[in-house]
C-alpha positions in Angstrom: -132.4 83.3 -30.3 -132.1 87.1 -30.7 -134.9 89.5 -30.9 -137.1 87.8 -28.3 -140.5 89.5 -27.9 -141.8 90.5 -24.5 -145.0 88.9 -23.1 -147.0 92.2 -23.3 -146.3 92.5 -27.0 -147.0 88.8 -27.5 -150.5 89.1 -25.9 -151.2 92.3 -27.9 -150.5 90.7 -31.2 -152.3 87.3 -30.5 -155.5 88.5 -32.4 -153.4 88.5 -35.6 -152.3 84.9 -34.8 -155.9 83.9 -34.3 -157.0 85.6 -37.5 -154.2 83.6 -39.3 -155.5 80.4 -37.7 -159.0 81.0 -38.9 -158.3 81.9 -42.5 -155.7 79.2 -42.8 -158.3 76.7 -41.5 -160.6 77.7 -44.3 -157.9 77.1 -46.8 -157.1 73.7 -45.4 -160.7 72.6 -45.3 -161.4 73.5 -48.9 -158.2 72.1 -50.3 -155.8 69.4 -49.2 -156.7 68.9 -45.6 -160.5 68.3 -45.7 -163.0 65.9 -47.3 -163.3 68.1 -50.3 -159.9 67.1 -51.7 -160.5 63.4 -51.2 -163.9 63.6 -52.8 -162.3 65.6 -55.7 -159.8 62.9 -56.3 -162.5 60.3 -56.1 -164.5 62.2 -58.7 -161.5 62.3 -61.0 -161.6 58.5 -60.9 -158.3 57.8 -59.1 -157.8 54.5 -57.3 -157.4 54.3 -53.5 -153.7 53.5 -53.9 -153.4 56.7 -56.0 -155.3 58.8 -53.5 -153.2 57.4 -50.7 -150.0 58.2 -52.6 -151.1 61.8 -53.1 -152.1 62.2 -49.5 -148.7 60.8 -48.4 -146.7 63.3 -50.3 -147.8 66.1 -48.0 -146.2 64.7 -44.8 -143.4 62.8 -46.6 -141.6 66.0 -47.3 -141.1 66.5 -43.5 -137.6 65.1 -43.3 -136.4 68.1 -45.3 -136.7 69.9 -42.0 -133.5 68.2 -40.6 -131.4 69.6 -43.5 -132.8 73.1 -43.6 -133.6 74.0 -39.9 -130.3 75.7 -39.3 -130.5 77.8 -42.5 -134.2 78.7 -41.7 -133.2 79.9 -38.2 -130.4 82.0 -39.6 -132.5 83.7 -42.3 -135.4 84.2 -39.8 -138.3 81.9 -39.2 -140.9 84.5 -39.9 -139.4 85.6 -43.2 -139.0 82.0 -44.4 -142.5 81.0 -43.3 -144.3 83.8 -45.0 -142.4 83.3 -48.3 -143.1 79.6 -48.6 -146.5 79.7 -47.0 -147.6 82.3 -49.7 -145.9 80.3 -52.5 -147.8 77.2 -51.8 -151.1 79.0 -52.3 -150.2 79.8 -55.9 -149.2 76.2 -56.4 -152.6 75.1 -55.1 -154.3 77.4 -57.6 -152.9 75.0 -60.3 -155.5 72.4 -59.2 -158.1 74.4 -61.0 -156.7 73.2 -64.3 -157.0 69.5 -63.4 -160.4 68.8 -64.9 -159.4 70.4 -68.2 -156.2 68.2 -68.3 -158.3 65.1 -67.4 -160.8 65.7 -70.2 -158.2 66.5 -72.9 -155.2 64.4 -71.9 -156.8 61.6 -69.9 -156.8 60.5 -66.3 -153.1 59.4 -66.2 -152.0 62.8 -67.3 -154.2 64.4 -64.7 -152.8 62.1 -62.0 -149.2 63.1 -63.0 -150.2 66.8 -63.0 -151.8 66.6 -59.5 -148.7 64.6 -58.3 -146.4 67.4 -59.4 -148.6 70.1 -57.7 -149.0 68.2 -54.5 -145.2 67.5 -54.5 -144.4 71.2 -54.9 -147.0 72.1 -52.3 -145.5 69.5 -49.9 -142.0 71.0 -50.3 -143.2 74.5 -49.7 -145.2 73.3 -46.7 -142.3 71.4 -45.2 -140.1 74.6 -45.4 -142.8 76.8 -44.0 -143.6 74.5 -41.1 -139.9 74.0 -40.3 -140.1 77.8 -39.6 -143.5 78.0 -37.9 -143.0 75.5 -35.1 -140.2 77.3 -33.4 -141.8 80.7 -34.2 -145.0 79.8 -32.5 -143.2 78.5 -29.4 -141.7 81.9 -29.1 -144.8 84.1 -29.5 -147.2 82.5 -27.0 -146.4 82.8 -23.2 -146.2 79.3 -21.6 -148.7 80.3 -18.9 -151.3 81.0 -21.6 -150.4 78.2 -23.9 -153.3 75.9 -23.2 -155.9 78.6 -23.3 -154.4 80.1 -26.4 -154.5 76.7 -28.1 -158.2 76.4 -27.0 -159.0 79.8 -28.5 -157.1 79.0 -31.6 -159.1 75.8 -32.0 -162.3 77.7 -31.5 -161.7 80.3 -34.2 -160.2 77.7 -36.5 -163.1 75.2 -36.1 -165.7 78.0 -36.4 -164.1 79.1 -39.7 -163.8 75.4 -40.8 -167.4 74.6 -39.9 -168.6 77.7 -41.8 -166.5 76.8 -44.8 -167.7 73.2 -44.8 -171.3 74.2 -44.3 -171.1 76.3 -47.4 -169.2 73.6 -49.2 -172.0 71.1 -48.5 -174.5 73.4 -50.2 -172.2 73.9 -53.2 -171.6 70.1 -53.5 -175.3 69.4 -53.5 -176.4 72.2 -55.9 -173.5 72.7 -58.4 -173.1 69.9 -60.9 -169.9 68.1 -62.0 -166.4 69.2 -61.4 -167.4 72.9 -61.2 -168.4 72.5 -57.6 -164.9 71.4 -56.6 -163.3 74.2 -58.7 -165.4 76.8 -56.9 -164.4 75.4 -53.5 -160.7 75.1 -54.2 -160.7 78.7 -55.7 -162.3 80.0 -52.5 -159.8 78.1 -50.4 -156.9 79.7 -52.3 -158.3 83.2 -51.7 -158.6 82.6 -48.0 -155.1 81.2 -48.0 -153.7 84.5 -49.4 -155.6 86.4 -46.7 -154.1 84.2 -44.0 -150.6 85.0 -45.3 -151.3 88.7 -44.9 -152.4 88.0 -41.3 -149.2 86.2 -40.6 -147.1 89.3 -41.5 -148.6 91.0 -38.4 -147.5 88.3 -36.0 -144.4 89.4 -34.0 -141.1 87.6 -33.4 -139.3 85.2 -35.7 -136.0 87.2 -36.0 -132.9 85.6 -37.4 -130.9 83.5 -35.0 -127.2 83.0 -34.4 -125.2 81.0 -36.9 -125.6 77.4 -35.8 -123.3 75.8 -38.4 -122.1 72.3 -37.7 -123.3 72.6 -34.1 -126.9 72.2 -35.5 -126.3 68.6 -36.5 -124.6 67.9 -33.2 -127.7 69.4 -31.5 -129.9 67.1 -33.6 -128.1 64.0 -32.2 -128.3 65.4 -28.7 -132.1 65.9 -29.2 -132.5 62.3 -30.3 -130.7 61.2 -27.1 -133.5 62.8 -25.0 -135.6 60.0 -23.7 -138.6 62.3 -23.2 -138.5 63.4 -26.8 -138.2 59.8 -28.0 -141.2 58.7 -26.0 -143.2 61.6 -27.3 -142.3 60.9 -30.9 -143.2 57.2 -30.6 -146.5 57.8 -28.8 -147.6 60.7 -31.0 -146.5 58.9 -34.1 -148.6 55.8 -33.3 -151.6 57.9 -32.3 -151.4 60.0 -35.5 -151.3 56.8 -37.6 -154.4 55.6 -35.9 -156.2 58.8 -36.4 -155.0 59.9 -39.9 -154.7 56.6 -41.7 -157.5 54.7 -40.0 -160.1 57.2 -38.7 -160.0 60.3 -41.0 -158.2 60.1 -44.4 -160.5 57.6 -46.1 -163.6 58.0 -44.0 -165.3 60.3 -46.6 -165.0 57.5 -49.2 -166.1 54.9 -46.5 -169.2 57.0 -45.8 -170.0 57.3 -49.5 -169.2 53.8 -50.8 -170.2 51.6 -47.8 -172.6 53.6 -45.7 -174.5 55.2 -48.6 -174.3 58.9 -47.6 -174.3 61.7 -50.2 -171.4 64.1 -50.7 -173.4 66.8 -49.0 -174.2 64.6 -46.0 -170.5 63.7 -45.7 -169.5 67.4 -45.5 -172.3 68.0 -43.0 -170.8 65.4 -40.8 -167.5 67.4 -40.9 -169.4 70.5 -39.9 -170.9 68.7 -36.9 -167.4 67.5 -35.9 -166.0 71.0 -36.2 -168.8 72.6 -34.1 -168.3 69.9 -31.4 -164.6 70.7 -31.3 -165.3 74.4 -31.2 -167.6 74.1 -28.2 -165.1 72.0 -26.3 -161.8 73.7 -27.2 -161.6 76.3 -24.5 -162.5 73.8 -21.8 -159.7 71.6 -23.0 -157.3 74.5 -22.9 -158.4 75.5 -19.5 -158.0 71.9 -18.3 -154.5 71.7 -19.9 -153.3 74.8 -18.1 -154.5 73.5 -14.8 -154.6 69.7 -14.8 -151.6 69.4 -17.1 -150.9 68.6 -20.8 -150.5 64.8 -20.4 -153.9 64.2 -18.7 -155.7 66.1 -21.5 -153.7 64.4 -24.2 -154.4 60.9 -22.8 -158.1 61.7 -22.2 -158.6 62.8 -25.8 -156.8 59.8 -27.2 -158.9 57.3 -25.3 -162.0 59.3 -26.3 -161.3 58.2 -29.9 -162.0 54.6 -29.2 -165.9 54.8 -29.1 -166.1 56.4 -32.6 -164.0 53.6 -34.1 -166.5 51.1 -32.7 -169.4 53.2 -34.0 -167.9 53.1 -37.5 -167.5 49.3 -37.3 -171.2 48.8 -36.3 -172.8 51.5 -38.5 -175.9 50.4 -40.4 -175.4 50.4 -44.1 -177.8 52.3 -46.5 -180.2 52.8 -43.6 -182.2 55.9 -42.4 -180.2 55.7 -39.1 -176.8 55.7 -40.9 -176.5 59.5 -40.9 -177.5 59.7 -37.3 -174.9 57.2 -36.1 -172.3 58.8 -38.3 -173.2 62.2 -36.8 -172.7 60.9 -33.2 -169.3 59.3 -34.1 -168.1 62.5 -35.9 -169.2 64.7 -32.9 -167.2 62.6 -30.5 -164.2 62.6 -32.8 -164.5 66.4 -33.0 -164.4 66.8 -29.3 -161.5 64.3 -29.0 -159.6 66.0 -31.8 -159.9 69.4 -30.1 -158.6 67.9 -26.9 -155.7 66.2 -28.7 -154.6 69.3 -30.4 -154.6 71.3 -27.1 -152.9 68.5 -25.0 -150.5 67.3 -27.7 -149.2 70.8 -28.7 -149.0 72.0 -25.1 -147.1 68.9 -24.2 -144.7 69.5 -27.0 -144.1 73.2 -26.4 -144.1 73.2 -22.6 -142.9 69.8 -21.4 -140.9 68.2 -24.2 -139.0 71.0 -26.1 -136.6 73.3 -24.2 -137.1 76.8 -25.6 -133.3 77.3 -26.0 -133.2 74.2 -28.3 -136.4 74.7 -30.2 -134.8 74.7 -33.6 -133.3 71.3 -33.5 -136.1 69.7 -31.4 -138.8 71.0 -33.7 -136.9 69.8 -36.8 -136.7 66.3 -35.4 -140.4 66.4 -34.5 -141.5 67.6 -37.9 -139.3 65.2 -39.8 -140.5 62.2 -37.8 -144.2 63.2 -38.1 -143.7 63.6 -41.8 -142.4 60.0 -42.2 -145.2 58.6 -40.0 -147.9 60.8 -41.6 -146.7 59.7 -45.1 -146.6 56.0 -44.5 -150.2 55.8 -43.1 -152.2 56.9 -46.2 -150.0 54.9 -48.6 -150.4 51.7 -46.6 -154.1 52.3 -46.1 -154.7 53.1 -49.7 -152.9 49.9 -50.9 -154.8 47.8 -48.3 -158.2 49.2 -49.4 -157.4 48.3 -53.1 -156.1 44.8 -52.2 -159.2 44.1 -50.0 -161.7 45.6 -52.4 -163.6 42.3 -52.7 -163.9 41.8 -48.9 -167.6 41.3 -48.0 -169.6 39.6 -45.2 -170.5 40.1 -41.6 -169.5 39.1 -38.2 -172.1 39.5 -35.4 -173.2 43.2 -35.7 -170.1 44.2 -37.7 -170.2 44.4 -41.5 -167.1 43.3 -43.2 -165.8 45.4 -46.1 -162.4 46.8 -47.3 -162.5 49.4 -44.5 -163.0 47.0 -41.6 -159.4 46.0 -41.0 -158.4 49.6 -41.0 -161.0 50.6 -38.4 -160.1 47.5 -36.3 -156.4 48.4 -36.4 -157.1 51.9 -35.0 -158.1 50.4 -31.6 -154.8 48.8 -30.5 -152.8 51.7 -32.1 -154.7 54.3 -29.9 -154.1 52.2 -26.8 -150.4 51.6 -27.4 -149.8 55.2 -28.4 -151.5 56.4 -25.2 -149.4 54.0 -23.1 -146.2 55.5 -24.6 -147.3 59.0 -23.8 -148.3 58.1 -20.3 -144.7 57.4 -19.5 -143.6 60.9 -20.3 -142.0 63.0 -17.5 -143.6 66.4 -17.2 -142.6 69.4 -15.1 -144.8 71.6 -13.0 -147.9 72.5 -15.0 -149.7 75.3 -13.1 -149.8 78.6 -14.9 -147.3 80.2 -12.6 -144.7 77.5 -13.0 -144.9 76.8 -16.7 
């Protein structure tokens, strides 16, 4: 690509990138990518299938990347990202009208309205992220990649924890749907600030005209065994985590464990703080021990929390304590996975000269995988809604099969990633 930025300039502008990460994290936590959105949909009265469908729209737009990556590169990844990243904030602001539509037109009209908004947001997100992946490979030196990701996690999780701590107070003290409107409105404001921060990040200049060669490059990327292994392993692990261990956990905690909305958001705060405290250590380890070792360690660290969820006491004074321990471990593991997984992608899997086509394949695949998980999980929860009972110390409920399924998925995904071939991983060789 033309217009490459020197390492000195990259390092000088990294604070703007970190500021973008922090403010974007607040937006995500208070809107589509945190427990607030799931609780908001539950408060509206949507079914699990409906919630799963809405959550699936966000990643399902990912395959658009394969069609537009070449055009995005020609226009300039920075220019495209900022335009669509900003647009999706105004789309999100439309959620503030949902309670009015629900009360005046009914729940079905509200569901259709939210579907349109989430669909528009998903398209804007897919275009923006098609641009941001190659852009962010460009602006961070490989020798600093792990530590940068650790620092990025720290500021993001600190911002997210602060936002969720405030959100837990709002949820407990403000009645009805007003609490959700306040949180979503604040999220939109932080999202607009994050767009301003992104304008200060360097790089992202227009690339050469790829033309038909782009689609030939896509086929060549798919022929790369290392990329295929990475996509399979990461796809399986992402399914285990998103569909089985995170997407519906807020509703699991509320319906089966008996926690309040405020307690559920407090758990997310604990997880964010745990991730924050461990992030830089994960980044340091990735730059020295290697991306793969960190990625695998974080994946296997997800297994104990799944077991904790299965054995959690229901409607018991200890429920919140056990949930806190599980969430803290997930927070630490999630931070390690972000550091290891992203460094593995940027340093060991994607050749810098081919980042446009490789990142398009990656984002499209993760969109398909990420979309299927919530849909299947939501349908399964509705179909198993009458499941009750116990087996030894495990309570049987609609969420039990989902939690059980996460265990083999984590192990199989980790096995696939363990077969990746990685290059030299010391800072001087990256």
